[in-house]
N, C-alpha and C positions, 0 to 999 in steps of 0.2 A: 504494500500500500504506500503510495507516495505522500508527501507532506500535505498537499492540498486535500487529499482524501481524508487524512488523519484530522485535519482541521475541520472538515465538514462533519465528520462523526462527532468530534468534540463539541461543535456547536449544537448538535442535536442533544448530546448529553447535557449540555448546560441548560437546556429548556426543561430538564427533569424527566426526559424520556427514560423508560425502564429498559434494561438490558435485552429482554426478549423482544421488545418492540424494535430495538436497534437491529437485532438479527434479521427481522422481517424487512426492515427498510433498506438494509444493505446486504442482500443475499450474495452478492459477488465477492464480498470481503470475508476473510477468515474470521470465524467466531472468536478465535484466540486473540486476534489483533483488536477486534471490537471490544472484547472483554478487558484487555489491557488498557485501552484508552479510557473506557468507562471507569475502571477501578482507579487508575492514576488520577483522573479528573476528580472523582469523589474524595479520594485520599487528600489531594491538594486542597480542596475546599475545606475539609475538616481541619487540616493542619493550619490553614491560613485564617480560619474564623473561630478558633477556640475562644470561648467566652464572649463572642460577639453575636449580635442578632442582626439578621438581614431583613429589611422591610422593602417590599416591592409593591408599587402601585400599578395595577394592571388596567386602569381605566382609560 
């Protein structure tokens, strides 16, 4: 998977998409690669936001 594809998957992960849904959206990519991107993203979010609250206004 090239860097552009990785960034695309990461953008989908950032919207809160679940792993199984990512597998469905990107059937041409390896499930292992998708899982690695998903896990890395979520791990980074947890590490960067310890003790912080994120508020998002979706209006």
